[in-house]
PDB file of N, CA, C and O in Angstrom:
ATOM      1  N   MET A   1       0.846  -1.171   0.000  1.00  0.00           N
ATOM      2  CA  MET A   1       0.000   0.000   0.000  1.00  0.00           C
ATOM      3  C   MET A   1       0.898   1.243   0.000  1.00  0.00           C
ATOM      4  O   MET A   1       1.830   1.349   0.797  1.00  0.00           O
ATOM      5  N   VAL A   2       0.603   2.172  -0.900  1.00  0.00           N
ATOM      6  CA  VAL A   2       1.398   3.384  -1.058  1.00  0.00           C
ATOM      7  C   VAL A   2       0.627   4.556  -0.462  1.00  0.00           C
ATOM      8  O   VAL A   2      -0.569   4.726  -0.699  1.00  0.00           O
ATOM      9  N   ASN A   3       1.349   5.361   0.322  1.00  0.00           N
ATOM     10  CA  ASN A   3       0.714   6.537   0.905  1.00  0.00           C
ATOM     11  C   ASN A   3       0.596   7.625  -0.155  1.00  0.00           C
ATOM     12  O   ASN A   3       1.596   8.043  -0.738  1.00  0.00           O
ATOM     13  N   GLN A   4      -0.606   8.071  -0.397  1.00  0.00           N
ATOM     14  CA  GLN A   4      -0.829   9.154  -1.343  1.00  0.00           C
ATOM     15  C   GLN A   4      -1.209  10.396  -0.550  1.00  0.00           C
ATOM     16  O   GLN A   4      -1.941  10.321   0.437  1.00  0.00           O
ATOM     17  N   PRO A   5      -0.692  11.550  -1.001  1.00  0.00           N
ATOM     18  CA  PRO A   5      -1.040  12.782  -0.280  1.00  0.00           C
ATOM     19  C   PRO A   5      -2.537  13.066  -0.397  1.00  0.00           C
ATOM     20  O   PRO A   5      -3.155  12.844  -1.439  1.00  0.00           O
ATOM     21  N   ALA A   6      -3.087  13.555   0.684  1.00  0.00           N
ATOM     22  CA  ALA A   6      -4.512  13.874   0.696  1.00  0.00           C
ATOM     23  C   ALA A   6      -4.766  15.079  -0.197  1.00  0.00           C
ATOM     24  O   ALA A   6      -3.957  16.005  -0.243  1.00  0.00           O
ATOM     25  N   LYS A   7      -5.874  15.066  -0.895  1.00  0.00           N
ATOM     26  CA  LYS A   7      -6.225  16.191  -1.759  1.00  0.00           C
ATOM     27  C   LYS A   7      -6.879  17.275  -0.910  1.00  0.00           C
ATOM     28  O   LYS A   7      -7.747  17.011  -0.079  1.00  0.00           O
ATOM     29  N   ASN A   8      -6.441  18.471  -1.145  1.00  0.00           N
ATOM     30  CA  ASN A   8      -7.049  19.616  -0.478  1.00  0.00           C
ATOM     31  C   ASN A   8      -8.032  20.250  -1.440  1.00  0.00           C
ATOM     32  O   ASN A   8      -7.743  20.385  -2.628  1.00  0.00           O
ATOM     33  N   ALA A   9      -9.157  20.629  -0.951  1.00  0.00           N
ATOM     34  CA  ALA A   9     -10.152  21.279  -1.799  1.00  0.00           C
ATOM     35  C   ALA A   9      -9.614  22.600  -2.336  1.00  0.00           C
ATOM     36  O   ALA A   9      -9.942  23.006  -3.451  1.00  0.00           O
ATOM     37  N   SER A  10      -8.784  23.270  -1.532  1.00  0.00           N
ATOM     38  CA  SER A  10      -8.263  24.564  -1.947  1.00  0.00           C
ATOM     39  C   SER A  10      -7.275  24.442  -3.099  1.00  0.00           C
ATOM     40  O   SER A  10      -7.146  25.373  -3.894  1.00  0.00           O
ATOM     41  N   SER A  11      -6.577  23.319  -3.208  1.00  0.00           N
ATOM     42  CA  SER A  11      -5.613  23.170  -4.293  1.00  0.00           C
ATOM     43  C   SER A  11      -6.309  22.902  -5.620  1.00  0.00           C
ATOM     44  O   SER A  11      -5.740  23.179  -6.676  1.00  0.00           O
ATOM     45  N   ASP A  12      -7.526  22.370  -5.591  1.00  0.00           N
ATOM     46  CA  ASP A  12      -8.271  22.092  -6.812  1.00  0.00           C
ATOM     47  C   ASP A  12      -9.017  23.327  -7.321  1.00  0.00           C
ATOM     48  O   ASP A  12      -9.227  23.476  -8.525  1.00  0.00           O
ATOM     49  N   ALA A  13      -9.411  24.197  -6.418  1.00  0.00           N
ATOM     50  CA  ALA A  13     -10.182  25.378  -6.803  1.00  0.00           C
ATOM     51  C   ALA A  13      -9.260  26.419  -7.438  1.00  0.00           C
ATOM     52  O   ALA A  13      -8.108  26.554  -7.024  1.00  0.00           O
ATOM     53  N   PRO A  14      -9.749  27.151  -8.430  1.00  0.00           N
ATOM     54  CA  PRO A  14      -8.918  28.205  -9.030  1.00  0.00           C
ATOM     55  C   PRO A  14      -8.673  29.313  -8.012  1.00  0.00           C
ATOM     56  O   PRO A  14      -9.531  29.622  -7.185  1.00  0.00           O
ATOM     57  N   LYS A  15      -7.500  29.895  -8.089  1.00  0.00           N
ATOM     58  CA  LYS A  15      -7.149  30.955  -7.145  1.00  0.00           C
ATOM     59  C   LYS A  15      -7.871  32.239  -7.521  1.00  0.00           C
ATOM     60  O   LYS A  15      -8.010  32.576  -8.696  1.00  0.00           O
ATOM     61  N   LYS A  16      -8.319  32.935  -6.514  1.00  0.00           N
ATOM     62  CA  LYS A  16      -8.996  34.204  -6.732  1.00  0.00           C
ATOM     63  C   LYS A  16      -7.963  35.318  -6.710  1.00  0.00           C
ATOM     64  O   LYS A  16      -7.002  35.272  -5.943  1.00  0.00           O
ATOM     65  N   THR A  17      -8.167  36.308  -7.550  1.00  0.00           N
ATOM     66  CA  THR A  17      -7.288  37.470  -7.542  1.00  0.00           C
ATOM     67  C   THR A  17      -8.010  38.605  -6.838  1.00  0.00           C
ATOM     68  O   THR A  17      -9.238  38.687  -6.849  1.00  0.00           O
ATOM     69  N   LYS A  18      -7.235  39.460  -6.237  1.00  0.00           N
ATOM     70  CA  LYS A  18      -7.818  40.598  -5.547  1.00  0.00           C
ATOM     71  C   LYS A  18      -8.253  41.627  -6.582  1.00  0.00           C
ATOM     72  O   LYS A  18      -7.521  41.937  -7.522  1.00  0.00           O
ATOM     73  N   SER A  19      -9.428  42.136  -6.394  1.00  0.00           N
ATOM     74  CA  SER A  19      -9.889  43.195  -7.272  1.00  0.00           C
ATOM     75  C   SER A  19      -9.778  44.508  -6.512  1.00  0.00           C
ATOM     76  O   SER A  19      -9.720  44.524  -5.283  1.00  0.00           O
ATOM     77  N   GLY A  20      -9.749  45.594  -7.245  1.00  0.00           N
ATOM     78  CA  GLY A  20      -9.643  46.903  -6.619  1.00  0.00           C
ATOM     79  C   GLY A  20     -10.872  47.219  -5.790  1.00  0.00           C
ATOM     80  O   GLY A  20     -11.885  46.521  -5.856  1.00  0.00           O
ATOM     81  N   LYS A  21     -10.765  48.273  -5.017  1.00  0.00           N
ATOM     82  CA  LYS A  21     -11.902  48.684  -4.198  1.00  0.00           C
ATOM     83  C   LYS A  21     -13.046  49.098  -5.107  1.00  0.00           C
ATOM     84  O   LYS A  21     -12.834  49.730  -6.142  1.00  0.00           O
ATOM     85  N   LYS A  22     -14.227  48.746  -4.721  1.00  0.00           N
ATOM     86  CA  LYS A  22     -15.400  49.063  -5.524  1.00  0.00           C
ATOM     87  C   LYS A  22     -16.172  50.194  -4.871  1.00  0.00           C
ATOM     88  O   LYS A  22     -16.663  50.058  -3.750  1.00  0.00           O
ATOM     89  N   GLY A  23     -16.274  51.297  -5.570  1.00  0.00           N
ATOM     90  CA  GLY A  23     -17.100  52.399  -5.104  1.00  0.00           C
ATOM     91  C   GLY A  23     -16.613  53.074  -3.843  1.00  0.00           C
ATOM     92  O   GLY A  23     -17.394  53.749  -3.171  1.00  0.00           O
ATOM     93  N   GLY A  24     -15.354  52.915  -3.502  1.00  0.00           N
ATOM     94  CA  GLY A  24     -14.842  53.505  -2.280  1.00  0.00           C
ATOM     95  C   GLY A  24     -14.661  55.005  -2.379  1.00  0.00           C
ATOM     96  O   GLY A  24     -14.857  55.718  -1.394  1.00  0.00           O
ATOM     97  N   GLY A  25     -14.292  55.493  -3.539  1.00  0.00           N
ATOM     98  CA  GLY A  25     -14.058  56.912  -3.705  1.00  0.00           C
ATOM     99  C   GLY A  25     -12.765  57.331  -3.032  1.00  0.00           C
ATOM    100  O   GLY A  25     -12.008  56.502  -2.525  1.00  0.00           O
ATOM    101  N   LYS A  26     -12.531  58.621  -3.037  1.00  0.00           N
ATOM    102  CA  LYS A  26     -11.311  59.139  -2.426  1.00  0.00           C
ATOM    103  C   LYS A  26     -11.493  59.280  -0.923  1.00  0.00           C
ATOM    104  O   LYS A  26     -12.593  59.511  -0.422  1.00  0.00           O
ATOM    105  N   LYS A  27     -10.373  59.131  -0.221  1.00  0.00           N
ATOM    106  CA  LYS A  27     -10.374  59.324   1.222  1.00  0.00           C
ATOM    107  C   LYS A  27     -10.498  60.818   1.519  1.00  0.00           C
ATOM    108  O   LYS A  27      -9.995  61.647   0.761  1.00  0.00           O
ATOM    109  N   LYS A  28     -11.148  61.150   2.591  1.00  0.00           N
ATOM    110  CA  LYS A  28     -11.242  62.552   2.981  1.00  0.00           C
ATOM    111  C   LYS A  28      -9.889  63.020   3.485  1.00  0.00           C
ATOM    112  O   LYS A  28      -9.179  62.292   4.178  1.00  0.00           O
ATOM    113  N   LEU A  29      -9.548  64.252   3.124  1.00  0.00           N
ATOM    114  CA  LEU A  29      -8.279  64.809   3.567  1.00  0.00           C
ATOM    115  C   LEU A  29      -8.383  65.242   5.023  1.00  0.00           C
ATOM    116  O   LEU A  29      -9.409  65.761   5.462  1.00  0.00           O
ATOM    117  N   THR A  30      -7.311  65.019   5.757  1.00  0.00           N
ATOM    118  CA  THR A  30      -7.258  65.464   7.142  1.00  0.00           C
ATOM    119  C   THR A  30      -6.898  66.945   7.164  1.00  0.00           C
ATOM    120  O   THR A  30      -6.517  67.513   6.141  1.00  0.00           O
ATOM    121  N   GLN A  31      -7.020  67.557   8.320  1.00  0.00           N
ATOM    122  CA  GLN A  31      -6.627  68.960   8.471  1.00  0.00           C
ATOM    123  C   GLN A  31      -5.163  69.140   8.080  1.00  0.00           C
ATOM    124  O   GLN A  31      -4.800  70.118   7.426  1.00  0.00           O
ATOM    125  N   PHE A  32      -4.330  68.187   8.486  1.00  0.00           N
ATOM    126  CA  PHE A  32      -2.902  68.251   8.168  1.00  0.00           C
ATOM    127  C   PHE A  32      -2.686  68.189   6.660  1.00  0.00           C
ATOM    128  O   PHE A  32      -1.889  68.955   6.119  1.00  0.00           O
ATOM    129  N   ASN A  33      -3.389  67.281   5.972  1.00  0.00           N
ATOM    130  CA  ASN A  33      -3.241  67.152   4.524  1.00  0.00           C
ATOM    131  C   ASN A  33      -3.636  68.436   3.805  1.00  0.00           C
ATOM    132  O   ASN A  33      -2.950  68.876   2.883  1.00  0.00           O
ATOM    133  N   LYS A  34      -4.735  69.028   4.229  1.00  0.00           N
ATOM    134  CA  LYS A  34      -5.193  70.282   3.624  1.00  0.00           C
ATOM    135  C   LYS A  34      -4.165  71.382   3.848  1.00  0.00           C
ATOM    136  O   LYS A  34      -3.843  72.141   2.933  1.00  0.00           O
ATOM    137  N   PHE A  35      -3.654  71.462   5.069  1.00  0.00           N
ATOM    138  CA  PHE A  35      -2.648  72.466   5.402  1.00  0.00           C
ATOM    139  C   PHE A  35      -1.400  72.263   4.551  1.00  0.00           C
ATOM    140  O   PHE A  35      -0.840  73.222   4.020  1.00  0.00           O
ATOM    141  N   MET A  36      -0.968  71.014   4.425  1.00  0.00           N
ATOM    142  CA  MET A  36       0.223  70.703   3.622  1.00  0.00           C
ATOM    143  C   MET A  36       0.045  71.158   2.181  1.00  0.00           C
ATOM    144  O   MET A  36       0.950  71.767   1.609  1.00  0.00           O
ATOM    145  N   GLN A  37      -1.095  70.875   1.594  1.00  0.00           N
ATOM    146  CA  GLN A  37      -1.340  71.250   0.204  1.00  0.00           C
ATOM    147  C   GLN A  37      -1.260  72.758   0.009  1.00  0.00           C
ATOM    148  O   GLN A  37      -0.581  73.238  -0.898  1.00  0.00           O
ATOM    149  N   THR A  38      -1.955  73.497   0.861  1.00  0.00           N
ATOM    150  CA  THR A  38      -1.989  74.948   0.688  1.00  0.00           C
ATOM    151  C   THR A  38      -0.644  75.586   1.004  1.00  0.00           C
ATOM    152  O   THR A  38      -0.191  76.471   0.279  1.00  0.00           O
ATOM    153  N   GLU A  39      -0.007  75.145   2.076  1.00  0.00           N
ATOM    154  CA  GLU A  39       1.283  75.722   2.463  1.00  0.00           C
ATOM    155  C   GLU A  39       2.388  75.400   1.462  1.00  0.00           C
ATOM    156  O   GLU A  39       3.212  76.261   1.154  1.00  0.00           O
ATOM    157  N   MET A  40       2.411  74.167   0.953  1.00  0.00           N
ATOM    158  CA  MET A  40       3.429  73.798  -0.037  1.00  0.00           C
ATOM    159  C   MET A  40       3.274  74.663  -1.282  1.00  0.00           C
ATOM    160  O   MET A  40       4.265  75.143  -1.833  1.00  0.00           O
ATOM    161  N   ALA A  41       2.040  74.864  -1.726  1.00  0.00           N
ATOM    162  CA  ALA A  41       1.788  75.696  -2.908  1.00  0.00           C
ATOM    163  C   ALA A  41       2.199  77.139  -2.643  1.00  0.00           C
ATOM    164  O   ALA A  41       2.819  77.779  -3.493  1.00  0.00           O
ATOM    165  N   ARG A  42       1.852  77.652  -1.459  1.00  0.00           N
ATOM    166  CA  ARG A  42       2.184  79.041  -1.119  1.00  0.00           C
ATOM    167  C   ARG A  42       3.692  79.247  -1.069  1.00  0.00           C
ATOM    168  O   ARG A  42       4.207  80.210  -1.638  1.00  0.00           O
ATOM    169  N   LEU A  43       4.404  78.347  -0.392  1.00  0.00           N
ATOM    170  CA  LEU A  43       5.855  78.477  -0.283  1.00  0.00           C
ATOM    171  C   LEU A  43       6.544  78.290  -1.629  1.00  0.00           C
ATOM    172  O   LEU A  43       7.558  78.933  -1.899  1.00  0.00           O
ATOM    173  N   LYS A  44       6.013  77.431  -2.462  1.00  0.00           N
ATOM    174  CA  LYS A  44       6.597  77.214  -3.789  1.00  0.00           C
ATOM    175  C   LYS A  44       6.486  78.485  -4.623  1.00  0.00           C
ATOM    176  O   LYS A  44       7.391  78.823  -5.385  1.00  0.00           O
ATOM    177  N   GLU A  45       5.359  79.185  -4.466  1.00  0.00           N
ATOM    178  CA  GLU A  45       5.148  80.431  -5.189  1.00  0.00           C
ATOM    179  C   GLU A  45       6.047  81.538  -4.649  1.00  0.00           C
ATOM    180  O   GLU A  45       6.655  82.281  -5.420  1.00  0.00           O
ATOM    181  N   GLU A  46       6.131  81.648  -3.330  1.00  0.00           N
ATOM    182  CA  GLU A  46       6.907  82.711  -2.698  1.00  0.00           C
ATOM    183  C   GLU A  46       8.408  82.475  -2.795  1.00  0.00           C
ATOM    184  O   GLU A  46       9.174  83.427  -2.946  1.00  0.00           O
ATOM    185  N   HIS A  47       8.837  81.221  -2.711  1.00  0.00           N
ATOM    186  CA  HIS A  47      10.263  80.873  -2.723  1.00  0.00           C
ATOM    187  C   HIS A  47      10.507  79.730  -3.707  1.00  0.00           C
ATOM    188  O   HIS A  47      10.691  78.585  -3.293  1.00  0.00           O
ATOM    189  N   PRO A  48      10.511  80.033  -5.009  1.00  0.00           N
ATOM    190  CA  PRO A  48      10.646  78.953  -5.998  1.00  0.00           C
ATOM    191  C   PRO A  48      12.007  78.253  -5.975  1.00  0.00           C
ATOM    192  O   PRO A  48      12.122  77.130  -6.465  1.00  0.00           O
ATOM    193  N   GLY A  49      13.030  78.889  -5.419  1.00  0.00           N
ATOM    194  CA  GLY A  49      14.368  78.299  -5.407  1.00  0.00           C
ATOM    195  C   GLY A  49      14.614  77.299  -4.287  1.00  0.00           C
ATOM    196  O   GLY A  49      15.617  76.586  -4.307  1.00  0.00           O
ATOM    197  N   ILE A  50      13.722  77.237  -3.320  1.00  0.00           N
ATOM    198  CA  ILE A  50      13.906  76.333  -2.182  1.00  0.00           C
ATOM    199  C   ILE A  50      13.610  74.898  -2.623  1.00  0.00           C
ATOM    200  O   ILE A  50      12.584  74.641  -3.252  1.00  0.00           O
ATOM    201  N   PRO A  51      14.500  73.970  -2.298  1.00  0.00           N
ATOM    202  CA  PRO A  51      14.227  72.562  -2.632  1.00  0.00           C
ATOM    203  C   PRO A  51      12.993  72.038  -1.883  1.00  0.00           C
ATOM    204  O   PRO A  51      12.629  72.551  -0.825  1.00  0.00           O
ATOM    205  N   HIS A  52      12.375  71.029  -2.443  1.00  0.00           N
ATOM    206  CA  HIS A  52      11.149  70.446  -1.876  1.00  0.00           C
ATOM    207  C   HIS A  52      11.344  70.022  -0.421  1.00  0.00           C
ATOM    208  O   HIS A  52      10.476  70.250   0.421  1.00  0.00           O
ATOM    209  N   LYS A  53      12.475  69.412  -0.136  1.00  0.00           N
ATOM    210  CA  LYS A  53      12.746  68.919   1.217  1.00  0.00           C
ATOM    211  C   LYS A  53      12.739  70.066   2.227  1.00  0.00           C
ATOM    212  O   LYS A  53      12.200  69.929   3.325  1.00  0.00           O
ATOM    213  N   GLU A  54      13.339  71.193   1.853  1.00  0.00           N
ATOM    214  CA  GLU A  54      13.375  72.350   2.750  1.00  0.00           C
ATOM    215  C   GLU A  54      11.980  72.955   2.916  1.00  0.00           C
ATOM    216  O   GLU A  54      11.589  73.345   4.016  1.00  0.00           O
ATOM    217  N   ARG A  55      11.236  73.028   1.804  1.00  0.00           N
ATOM    218  CA  ARG A  55       9.860  73.536   1.878  1.00  0.00           C
ATOM    219  C   ARG A  55       9.028  72.671   2.819  1.00  0.00           C
ATOM    220  O   ARG A  55       8.238  73.178   3.615  1.00  0.00           O
ATOM    221  N   PHE A  56       9.219  71.363   2.715  1.00  0.00           N
ATOM    222  CA  PHE A  56       8.481  70.423   3.562  1.00  0.00           C
ATOM    223  C   PHE A  56       8.785  70.700   5.037  1.00  0.00           C
ATOM    224  O   PHE A  56       7.879  70.709   5.871  1.00  0.00           O
ATOM    225  N   LYS A  57      10.058  70.923   5.350  1.00  0.00           N
ATOM    226  CA  LYS A  57      10.442  71.216   6.741  1.00  0.00           C
ATOM    227  C   LYS A  57       9.761  72.492   7.234  1.00  0.00           C
ATOM    228  O   LYS A  57       9.275  72.545   8.364  1.00  0.00           O
ATOM    229  N   LEU A  58       9.730  73.518   6.382  1.00  0.00           N
ATOM    230  CA  LEU A  58       9.094  74.776   6.765  1.00  0.00           C
ATOM    231  C   LEU A  58       7.595  74.592   7.010  1.00  0.00           C
ATOM    232  O   LEU A  58       7.039  75.155   7.953  1.00  0.00           O
ATOM    233  N   VAL A  59       6.958  73.811   6.165  1.00  0.00           N
ATOM    234  CA  VAL A  59       5.523  73.562   6.328  1.00  0.00           C
ATOM    235  C   VAL A  59       5.257  72.847   7.647  1.00  0.00           C
ATOM    236  O   VAL A  59       4.308  73.182   8.355  1.00  0.00           O
ATOM    237  N   VAL A  60       6.080  71.875   7.976  1.00  0.00           N
ATOM    238  CA  VAL A  60       5.906  71.142   9.238  1.00  0.00           C
ATOM    239  C   VAL A  60       6.119  72.080  10.423  1.00  0.00           C
ATOM    240  O   VAL A  60       5.383  72.009  11.408  1.00  0.00           O
ATOM    241  N   GLN A  61       7.115  72.955  10.337  1.00  0.00           N
ATOM    242  CA  GLN A  61       7.335  73.935  11.405  1.00  0.00           C
ATOM    243  C   GLN A  61       6.106  74.835  11.554  1.00  0.00           C
ATOM    244  O   GLN A  61       5.654  75.100  12.668  1.00  0.00           O
ATOM    245  N   ASN A  62       5.571  75.304  10.418  1.00  0.00           N
ATOM    246  CA  ASN A  62       4.375  76.155  10.454  1.00  0.00           C
ATOM    247  C   ASN A  62       3.186  75.410  11.056  1.00  0.00           C
ATOM    248  O   ASN A  62       2.404  75.986  11.812  1.00  0.00           O
ATOM    249  N   TRP A  63       3.057  74.135  10.718  1.00  0.00           N
ATOM    250  CA  TRP A  63       1.967  73.315  11.267  1.00  0.00           C
ATOM    251  C   TRP A  63       2.104  73.202  12.783  1.00  0.00           C
ATOM    252  O   TRP A  63       1.124  73.350  13.513  1.00  0.00           O
ATOM    253  N   ASN A  64       3.318  72.940  13.249  1.00  0.00           N
ATOM    254  CA  ASN A  64       3.549  72.790  14.688  1.00  0.00           C
ATOM    255  C   ASN A  64       3.269  74.091  15.426  1.00  0.00           C
ATOM    256  O   ASN A  64       2.730  74.071  16.533  1.00  0.00           O
ATOM    257  N   GLU A  65       3.629  75.223  14.826  1.00  0.00           N
ATOM    258  CA  GLU A  65       3.342  76.517  15.442  1.00  0.00           C
ATOM    259  C   GLU A  65       1.832  76.747  15.508  1.00  0.00           C
ATOM    260  O   GLU A  65       1.308  77.215  16.519  1.00  0.00           O
ATOM    261  N   LYS A  66       1.150  76.415  14.429  1.00  0.00           N
ATOM    262  CA  LYS A  66      -0.300  76.587  14.370  1.00  0.00           C
ATOM    263  C   LYS A  66      -0.979  75.710  15.413  1.00  0.00           C
ATOM    264  O   LYS A  66      -1.885  76.166  16.110  1.00  0.00           O
ATOM    265  N   LYS A  67      -0.550  74.459  15.527  1.00  0.00           N
ATOM    266  CA  LYS A  67      -1.145  73.539  16.495  1.00  0.00           C
ATOM    267  C   LYS A  67      -0.866  73.993  17.925  1.00  0.00           C
ATOM    268  O   LYS A  67      -1.682  73.763  18.818  1.00  0.00           O
ATOM    269  N   GLY A  68       0.273  74.631  18.149  1.00  0.00           N
ATOM    270  CA  GLY A  68       0.609  75.115  19.478  1.00  0.00           C
ATOM    271  C   GLY A  68      -0.301  76.250  19.921  1.00  0.00           C
ATOM    272  O   GLY A  68      -0.565  76.417  21.111  1.00  0.00           O
ATOM    273  N   LYS A  69      -0.781  77.034  18.948  1.00  0.00           N
ATOM    274  CA  LYS A  69      -1.658  78.165  19.249  1.00  0.00           C
ATOM    275  C   LYS A  69      -3.084  77.714  19.535  1.00  0.00           C
ATOM    276  O   LYS A  69      -3.812  78.386  20.265  1.00  0.00           O
ATOM    277  N   ASP A  70      -3.487  76.586  18.968  1.00  0.00           N
ATOM    278  CA  ASP A  70      -4.869  76.095  19.126  1.00  0.00           C
ATOM    279  C   ASP A  70      -5.132  75.554  20.488  1.00  0.00           C
ATOM    280  O   ASP A  70      -6.243  75.107  20.771  1.00  0.00           O
TER     281      ASP A  70
END
């Protein structure tokens, strides 16, 4: 008598692929996200020569100052 591996039902069934989200829409922006968008645009306009990384640091500093006042 030869031992045969047991058949798994899952190995016989076709594999399912993940489909994208259906009808989820866009996520709502947080206060921080909104602030980042407006501040990055404002600083880019006012100081076009500043690299993105430096602008990002300034925006975060401005956010922290704003949150400290609230």
